[in-house]
Steps between C-alpha positions, in 0.01 A plus 500: 500500500761262631417310812809375674399205713690204642207258469503446124440180307256220455510400866481852642158444657607181673823661616309798638257275686785294646672821607175624651495202730866549590511876536133595539418853377807565284424234239128574513581861414720385209227274363239771546722760337566274202128450451435875512773575248383222269142621525599859414710362213201307365294819506770684302549221244577641157585840648802423717771238530532335841794279586637331807862439581649263755745729679678204658602378155548847346675692775653743250156651435420521870826692544447718192153611615568503875256223587540419868150380589256258346263577350632800312309621197688717252313706243665580169384735228684479166779305671552755775433429868219737603353344813550254782273327752678321784300260711153360467239739362132467410416403142364851447845649567652287224211570263515876569877503437448324166209725403710810569751383240247401234 
């Protein structure tokens, strides 16, 4: 699973909180979404590879995979794109998508 998210890095939590104050719900959704994805990734440890990509710094991948909204979660199986979740989803949606591929 590849999670494409603009809030990547050591200070992502602080950035998200600062954005939450500035733009209210949007940044809160990003922070919440990141937590859900990370939590699902922890549950799938050893069974799936989860990565995040800063689409602001890697715009070629955003273009290649048609990422227009954040968060966008792309699911790959054997290197092939097999699924996509656009927007915030419950942890169960991410976990179910991973389980379907395992």
